[in-house]
C-alpha positions as CSV (number, residue, x, y, z in Angstrom):
1,M,-29.2,-25.8,-5.6
2,N,-30.1,-27.3,-2.2
3,R,-32.4,-25.9,0.4
4,R,-29.9,-23.9,2.2
5,E,-28.7,-22.2,-0.9
6,L,-32.3,-21.6,-1.9
7,E,-33.0,-20.0,1.4
8,H,-30.0,-17.6,0.9
9,W,-31.1,-16.8,-2.6
10,L,-34.7,-16.1,-1.5
11,A,-33.5,-13.8,1.2
12,A,-31.5,-11.8,-1.3
13,N,-34.3,-11.6,-3.8
14,A,-37.6,-11.8,-1.9
15,A,-37.8,-8.0,-1.4
16,K,-37.5,-7.3,-5.1
17,Q,-40.4,-7.8,-7.7
18,P,-42.7,-10.8,-6.8
19,L,-40.9,-14.1,-7.4
20,A,-41.9,-16.1,-10.5
21,V,-41.8,-19.9,-9.9
22,I,-41.8,-21.7,-13.2
23,L,-42.8,-25.4,-13.0
24,G,-40.7,-27.2,-15.6
25,T,-37.6,-26.4,-17.7
26,S,-39.0,-27.1,-21.2
27,W,-38.7,-24.8,-24.2
28,N,-41.7,-22.7,-23.2
29,A,-40.4,-22.6,-19.6
30,L,-37.1,-21.2,-21.1
31,S,-39.1,-18.4,-22.8
32,F,-40.8,-17.5,-19.6
33,A,-37.5,-17.4,-17.7
34,R,-36.0,-15.1,-20.3
35,S,-38.9,-12.8,-20.7
36,L,-39.3,-12.2,-16.9
37,G,-35.5,-12.5,-16.1
38,R,-34.7,-9.7,-18.5
39,R,-37.1,-7.5,-16.6
40,R,-35.2,-8.3,-13.4
41,V,-38.0,-10.5,-12.0
42,P,-36.4,-13.2,-9.8
43,V,-37.1,-16.6,-11.4
44,L,-37.0,-20.0,-9.8
45,L,-37.4,-23.1,-12.1
46,L,-38.4,-26.5,-10.7
47,E,-37.1,-29.3,-12.8
48,R,-38.1,-33.0,-12.7
49,T,-35.3,-35.4,-12.0
50,G,-35.0,-38.9,-13.3
51,K,-34.9,-38.0,-17.0
52,R,-32.3,-39.2,-19.3
53,K,-31.0,-35.6,-19.8
54,R,-31.7,-32.2,-18.4
55,N,-34.0,-30.0,-20.4
56,L,-32.2,-27.0,-22.1
57,G,-34.2,-24.5,-20.0
58,S,-32.3,-25.6,-16.9
59,Y,-29.2,-23.9,-18.4
60,T,-30.5,-20.4,-18.6
61,R,-28.8,-17.6,-16.9
62,Y,-32.1,-16.0,-16.1
63,G,-33.2,-18.3,-13.3
64,R,-32.1,-20.5,-10.5
65,V,-33.0,-24.2,-10.9
66,L,-34.1,-26.7,-8.2
67,A,-34.3,-30.4,-9.1
68,L,-37.2,-32.5,-7.6
69,P,-38.6,-35.9,-8.1
70,D,-41.2,-36.4,-10.8
71,V,-44.4,-34.4,-9.9
72,D,-46.5,-37.5,-10.5
73,D,-44.3,-39.8,-8.4
74,D,-43.9,-37.4,-5.4
75,P,-46.4,-34.4,-5.4
76,Q,-45.7,-33.9,-1.7
77,A,-42.1,-33.0,-2.5
78,W,-43.4,-30.2,-4.8
79,I,-45.9,-29.1,-2.2
80,G,-43.3,-29.1,0.5
81,I,-40.8,-27.0,-1.5
82,L,-43.4,-24.5,-2.7
83,R,-44.6,-24.0,0.9
84,F,-41.0,-23.6,1.9
85,V,-40.6,-20.9,-0.7
86,G,-43.9,-19.2,-0.1
87,A,-43.1,-18.8,3.6
88,R,-40.1,-16.8,2.8
89,L,-41.7,-14.3,0.4
90,T,-42.5,-10.7,1.2
91,H,-45.0,-10.6,-1.7
92,P,-47.1,-13.5,-3.0
93,G,-45.2,-15.2,-5.8
94,V,-46.4,-16.0,-9.3
95,L,-46.7,-19.7,-10.2
96,V,-46.5,-20.8,-13.8
97,P,-47.0,-24.5,-14.8
98,T,-45.5,-25.3,-18.2
99,G,-46.4,-28.9,-18.6
100,D,-49.6,-31.0,-18.5
101,A,-48.5,-32.8,-15.3
102,E,-47.6,-29.5,-13.6
103,A,-50.9,-27.8,-14.6
104,L,-52.8,-30.7,-13.2
105,F,-50.7,-30.6,-10.0
106,V,-51.6,-26.9,-9.5
107,A,-55.2,-27.5,-10.2
108,R,-55.4,-30.3,-7.7
109,N,-53.6,-28.4,-5.0
110,E,-55.1,-24.9,-5.5
111,E,-56.2,-24.5,-1.9
112,L,-52.8,-25.4,-0.5
113,L,-50.9,-23.1,-2.9
114,R,-53.2,-20.1,-3.1
115,P,-52.1,-18.5,0.3
116,C,-48.5,-17.9,-1.0
117,F,-48.9,-17.8,-4.8
118,R,-50.9,-16.2,-7.5
119,F,-51.7,-18.3,-10.6
120,V,-54.4,-18.8,-13.2
121,V,-55.2,-22.4,-14.1
122,P,-58.3,-24.2,-15.1
123,A,-60.5,-25.8,-12.3
124,R,-59.4,-29.3,-11.3
125,Q,-62.4,-30.9,-13.1
126,T,-61.6,-29.0,-16.3
127,A,-57.9,-29.8,-16.1
128,E,-58.7,-33.5,-15.6
129,Q,-61.0,-33.5,-18.6
130,I,-58.4,-31.9,-20.8
131,V,-55.5,-34.1,-20.0
132,N,-57.6,-37.1,-20.7
133,K,-58.2,-36.9,-24.5
134,R,-61.1,-39.3,-24.4
135,R,-62.9,-36.9,-22.0
136,Q,-61.6,-33.8,-23.9
137,Y,-63.1,-35.1,-27.2
138,A,-66.4,-35.8,-25.5
139,V,-66.8,-32.2,-24.3
140,A,-65.7,-31.0,-27.8
141,E,-68.2,-33.1,-29.5
142,E,-71.0,-32.0,-27.2
143,A,-70.0,-28.4,-27.9
144,G,-70.3,-29.0,-31.7
145,I,-66.6,-28.8,-32.4
146,P,-65.5,-31.3,-35.3
147,I,-63.2,-34.1,-34.1
148,P,-61.6,-36.9,-36.0
149,K,-63.5,-40.1,-36.2
150,T,-62.6,-41.7,-32.9
151,Y,-63.2,-45.1,-31.2
152,S,-62.7,-46.1,-27.6
153,P,-62.2,-49.8,-27.4
154,E,-62.0,-51.4,-23.9
155,S,-60.1,-54.6,-25.0
156,A,-58.0,-56.2,-27.6
157,E,-61.1,-58.2,-28.7
158,E,-63.0,-55.0,-29.4
159,V,-60.0,-53.7,-31.4
160,R,-60.0,-56.9,-33.5
161,E,-63.8,-56.5,-34.3
162,L,-63.2,-52.9,-35.1
163,S,-60.1,-53.4,-37.2
164,A,-61.9,-54.9,-40.2
165,E,-64.0,-51.8,-40.9
166,L,-61.3,-49.1,-40.6
167,P,-59.4,-47.3,-43.3
168,Y,-55.6,-47.5,-43.0
169,P,-53.3,-46.1,-42.0
170,C,-55.0,-45.1,-38.7
171,I,-53.5,-44.3,-35.3
172,L,-53.6,-45.4,-31.7
173,K,-53.5,-42.3,-29.5
174,P,-52.8,-42.6,-25.7
175,C,-55.7,-41.0,-23.7
176,T,-53.2,-39.3,-21.3
177,S,-50.1,-38.5,-23.4
178,Y,-48.0,-37.0,-20.6
179,T,-48.1,-40.2,-18.5
180,A,-48.0,-42.5,-21.6
181,R,-44.7,-41.0,-22.6
182,K,-43.0,-42.6,-19.6
183,A,-43.9,-46.0,-21.0
184,V,-43.6,-45.6,-24.7
185,E,-41.6,-43.2,-26.8
186,E,-44.2,-42.6,-29.5
187,K,-46.7,-39.7,-29.4
188,V,-49.1,-42.0,-31.4
189,V,-48.8,-45.5,-32.9
190,V,-49.4,-45.6,-36.6
191,A,-51.2,-48.8,-37.7
192,R,-51.0,-49.7,-41.5
193,S,-53.1,-52.9,-41.3
194,P,-55.5,-54.7,-38.9
195,A,-52.6,-56.8,-37.6
196,E,-50.5,-53.7,-36.7
197,L,-53.6,-52.1,-35.0
198,V,-54.2,-55.2,-32.8
199,S,-50.5,-55.6,-32.0
200,G,-50.1,-51.9,-31.3
201,Y,-53.0,-51.9,-28.9
202,E,-51.7,-54.9,-27.1
203,R,-48.3,-53.5,-26.7
204,L,-49.7,-50.2,-25.2
205,A,-52.1,-52.2,-23.0
206,A,-49.1,-54.3,-21.7
207,E,-47.5,-51.0,-20.6
208,G,-50.7,-49.9,-18.9
209,V,-51.4,-47.2,-21.5
210,E,-55.1,-46.6,-22.3
211,A,-55.5,-45.7,-26.0
212,M,-58.1,-44.6,-28.5
213,V,-58.3,-45.6,-32.1
214,Q,-58.5,-42.6,-34.4
215,Q,-58.8,-42.0,-38.2
216,I,-56.1,-39.8,-39.6
217,V,-57.3,-36.3,-40.8
218,P,-56.2,-36.0,-44.4
219,G,-53.5,-33.3,-45.1
220,E,-49.9,-32.5,-44.6
221,D,-48.1,-31.0,-41.6
222,R,-48.7,-27.5,-43.0
223,A,-52.5,-28.2,-42.5
224,L,-52.1,-27.9,-38.7
225,F,-53.0,-24.6,-37.1
226,G,-52.7,-23.4,-33.5
227,Y,-54.4,-21.0,-31.1
228,H,-52.3,-19.8,-28.2
229,A,-53.8,-17.6,-25.5
230,V,-54.1,-16.7,-21.9
231,W,-57.6,-16.4,-20.3
232,D,-58.0,-14.6,-16.9
233,A,-59.7,-15.9,-13.8
234,D,-63.1,-14.6,-15.1
235,G,-62.9,-16.5,-18.3
236,R,-61.9,-13.5,-20.5
237,E,-59.3,-13.6,-23.2
238,L,-56.2,-11.5,-22.1
239,A,-54.1,-12.1,-25.3
240,W,-54.0,-14.6,-28.2
241,L,-52.5,-15.4,-31.6
242,T,-52.9,-18.1,-34.3
243,C,-50.1,-19.9,-36.0
244,R,-49.4,-22.6,-38.6
245,K,-47.0,-25.6,-38.5
246,L,-44.5,-25.6,-41.3
247,R,-42.7,-28.7,-40.0
248,Q,-42.8,-30.9,-37.0
249,S,-40.8,-33.6,-35.3
250,P,-41.4,-36.4,-35.7
251,P,-43.0,-35.7,-39.1
252,R,-46.9,-36.1,-39.2
253,F,-47.4,-36.6,-35.5
254,G,-45.0,-34.5,-33.4
255,T,-44.2,-31.0,-32.0
256,G,-43.7,-28.1,-34.2
257,S,-40.1,-27.5,-35.2
258,R,-41.0,-24.7,-37.7
259,L,-44.0,-22.4,-37.1
260,A,-45.3,-19.2,-38.5
261,T,-47.8,-16.7,-37.2
262,V,-50.9,-16.4,-39.5
263,E,-54.3,-15.0,-39.5
264,A,-56.7,-17.9,-38.9
265,P,-60.0,-16.4,-37.7
266,E,-62.0,-19.7,-38.0
267,V,-59.3,-21.5,-35.8
268,A,-59.6,-18.7,-33.2
269,D,-63.4,-18.8,-33.2
270,L,-63.5,-22.6,-32.8
271,S,-60.9,-22.4,-30.0
272,R,-62.9,-19.8,-28.2
273,R,-66.1,-21.7,-28.5
274,L,-64.4,-24.9,-27.2
275,L,-62.7,-23.1,-24.2
276,R,-65.9,-21.5,-23.2
277,A,-67.4,-25.0,-23.2
278,F,-64.7,-26.0,-20.7
279,D,-65.2,-22.7,-18.7
280,Y,-61.5,-22.3,-19.2
281,R,-58.9,-20.2,-17.3
282,G,-55.1,-19.9,-17.7
283,F,-52.6,-20.4,-20.5
284,V,-53.6,-22.7,-23.3
285,C,-52.8,-23.9,-26.8
286,V,-55.3,-25.6,-29.1
287,E,-54.5,-27.4,-32.3
288,F,-56.7,-28.0,-35.3
289,K,-56.1,-29.7,-38.6
290,L,-57.6,-28.5,-41.9
291,D,-59.1,-31.6,-43.5
292,A,-57.8,-31.6,-47.1
293,T,-61.0,-33.4,-48.4
294,S,-63.8,-31.6,-46.6
295,G,-62.2,-28.2,-45.9
296,T,-63.3,-28.3,-42.3
297,Y,-61.0,-27.9,-39.2
298,S,-60.9,-30.9,-36.8
299,L,-59.7,-30.7,-33.2
300,I,-56.4,-32.4,-32.6
301,E,-55.8,-31.5,-29.0
302,I,-55.9,-28.9,-26.2
303,N,-53.0,-28.4,-23.9
304,P,-53.7,-26.7,-20.5
305,R,-50.5,-24.6,-20.7
306,S,-48.4,-22.4,-22.9
307,G,-47.0,-24.0,-26.0
308,A,-43.5,-25.1,-27.1
309,G,-43.6,-22.2,-29.6
310,N,-44.1,-19.5,-26.9
311,Q,-41.0,-17.6,-28.0
312,M,-42.7,-17.1,-31.3
313,A,-45.6,-15.3,-29.6
314,I,-43.1,-13.0,-27.8
315,T,-41.4,-12.1,-31.0
316,A,-44.8,-11.5,-32.6
317,G,-45.6,-8.8,-30.0
318,V,-47.7,-11.0,-27.7
319,D,-45.4,-11.5,-24.6
320,F,-47.5,-14.1,-22.8
321,P,-45.1,-14.4,-19.8
322,W,-45.1,-10.7,-19.2
323,I,-48.8,-10.3,-19.8
324,G,-49.6,-13.1,-17.4
325,Y,-47.1,-11.8,-14.7
326,R,-48.5,-8.3,-14.8
327,Y,-52.1,-9.6,-14.6
328,L,-51.3,-11.8,-11.7
329,T,-49.4,-9.2,-9.8
330,G,-52.1,-6.6,-10.3
331,S,-49.7,-4.3,-12.1
332,D,-51.5,-4.3,-15.5
333,D,-52.8,-0.7,-15.9
334,D,-53.5,-0.9,-19.6
335,A,-57.3,-1.4,-19.2
336,R,-56.9,-5.0,-20.4
337,Q,-56.3,-4.0,-24.0
338,I,-55.7,-7.1,-26.0
339,P,-52.4,-6.8,-27.9
340,A,-52.4,-7.5,-31.7
341,F,-49.9,-10.1,-33.0
342,R,-47.8,-9.7,-36.0
343,P,-48.4,-12.2,-38.8
344,G,-45.5,-13.6,-40.8
345,V,-43.1,-14.3,-37.8
346,K,-41.3,-17.5,-38.6
347,F,-40.1,-19.5,-35.7
348,L,-37.5,-22.3,-35.4
349,N,-37.0,-24.8,-32.6
350,E,-33.4,-25.8,-33.1
351,E,-33.5,-29.0,-31.0
352,L,-36.7,-30.3,-32.8
353,E,-35.5,-29.1,-36.2
354,A,-32.3,-31.2,-36.0
355,D,-34.4,-34.3,-35.4
356,A,-36.8,-33.3,-38.1
357,Y,-34.0,-32.8,-40.7
358,R,-32.5,-36.2,-39.9
359,A,-35.9,-38.0,-40.2
360,L,-36.7,-36.2,-43.6
361,R,-33.2,-36.8,-45.0
362,K,-33.4,-40.4,-44.1
363,S,-36.7,-40.8,-45.9
364,G,-35.3,-38.9,-49.0
365,G,-37.5,-36.0,-48.5
366,M,-34.9,-33.3,-47.6
367,S,-31.5,-32.4,-48.9
368,I,-29.1,-30.2,-47.1
369,G,-29.6,-27.4,-49.6
370,R,-33.4,-27.6,-49.5
371,W,-33.3,-27.6,-45.7
372,A,-31.1,-24.5,-45.8
373,R,-33.5,-22.7,-48.0
374,S,-36.4,-23.7,-45.9
375,I,-35.1,-21.9,-42.8
376,R,-34.5,-18.6,-44.5
377,G,-36.4,-15.8,-43.1
378,T,-36.5,-17.2,-39.5
379,T,-37.0,-14.3,-37.1
380,S,-37.7,-16.2,-33.8
381,R,-35.8,-19.1,-32.2
382,A,-36.6,-21.3,-29.2
383,I,-33.0,-21.7,-28.0
384,W,-30.4,-19.4,-29.4
385,T,-30.0,-15.8,-28.1
386,W,-26.9,-13.7,-27.6
387,D,-27.6,-12.8,-24.0
388,D,-28.3,-16.4,-22.9
389,P,-26.1,-18.7,-25.1
390,L,-25.5,-21.6,-22.7
391,P,-28.8,-23.6,-23.7
392,F,-27.7,-23.5,-27.3
393,V,-24.1,-24.4,-26.5
394,V,-25.4,-27.5,-24.7
395,L,-27.6,-28.4,-27.6
396,V,-24.7,-28.2,-30.1
397,W,-22.6,-30.3,-27.7
398,R,-25.3,-33.0,-27.5
399,L,-25.7,-33.1,-31.3
400,V,-21.9,-33.5,-31.7
401,R,-21.8,-36.2,-29.2
402,R,-24.8,-37.9,-30.7
403,R,-23.3,-37.9,-34.2
404,G,-20.0,-39.1,-32.8
405,R,-16.4,-38.5,-33.8
406,A,-17.0,-40.2,-37.1
407,A,-19.6,-37.5,-38.1
408,L,-16.9,-34.8,-37.6
409,M,-13.8,-36.6,-38.9
410,G,-15.0,-39.1,-41.4
411,R,-15.1,-38.9,-45.1
412,S,-18.5,-40.4,-45.8
413,P,-21.2,-38.4,-47.5
414,A,-23.1,-38.4,-44.2
415,A,-20.1,-36.9,-42.3
416,R,-19.6,-34.2,-45.0
417,G,-23.3,-33.4,-44.9
418,F,-23.2,-33.0,-41.1
419,R,-20.3,-30.7,-41.2
420,R,-22.0,-28.6,-43.9
421,L,-25.2,-28.5,-41.8
422,V,-23.2,-27.1,-38.8
423,R,-21.6,-24.4,-41.0
424,I,-24.9,-23.4,-42.4
425,A,-26.6,-23.3,-39.1
426,G,-23.8,-21.1,-37.8
427,R,-24.3,-18.6,-40.7
428,R,-28.1,-18.6,-40.1
429,L,-27.6,-17.7,-36.4
């Protein structure tokens, strides 16, 4: 969509409910577009260009998509288009950042955006502290929140000195993950020896990536718990839930491909204490890991935005997009009653799960039958829905292309397994 098309679309929709502008087209952005679009809220999604492929959220029928340069590379382009949109609205629009970079962009440009849009984000200083994990951990530690044993070397020489006294494996974690992912594919670098730790640090440093050294909290992926919430402009909790990871991609250090809502009061209490230390506002997800040896929860990270499992929350009765929209438009007349979430909702992210299955199968940890049994009882999905099927169709097409013609026509065990996987997935849907 170009500016002229955008102007016509705004003219046709500006007099309806206040426009929702969603910054990003990720899985959580898709859940926002669907939740609001089904309620006839006009939705505009801003997508970053320059990626290898479009995010699946950009294919939704519940919003119009406008492509822009990367927000880090050209923030003025984003400011320009938002002011262009804002000048054509009859009601102030609602602005929702769905990525770390977008949240930081809004926090840094609050004064410019506030005249035309309503939004709730952490203050600039808070946002900058959170997206830098070194600073994030410092605030957490000061607040008495348990964190993994973490070191902040300033040079390869310091890493060499440190490497002799560490237990292995350990990890190198980029301080600002959203910028580091442009330079390196890994969320973290796993080091199994002193030599791997030093070489990993040097590789990251060569790409301009600042990294911390961190000991791994003992426990499987199922030991990871999350707190998802939205806090209002006065620092009050509007809605929340807690969940548990069942599987993630990549395994051990990734994003949840299988989640379930659970009662985790200690995780909720630790998260609230931490967020109060930051004087937090806005959508947020906090992750802790239960240490298998000590039985204590250690902070893994805070994200100043809604999470990739946002659709799980909607299915569980906590519709963060609608709750946030009603709060920001002043139409919430329910006396701020916090909705209760439903435990036991099992969530599946189809795109991540395909990658998780391949990784586990390759390592010998997952057969096709075991995988099929593991997804039984799924009640919430990130991508598939009957009323908005195109994102899922695009995903299936990409999977087929990635596996290639041999995976569909060949006679190898891998080819037969892939065909069976597609049939099982079809029945589960």
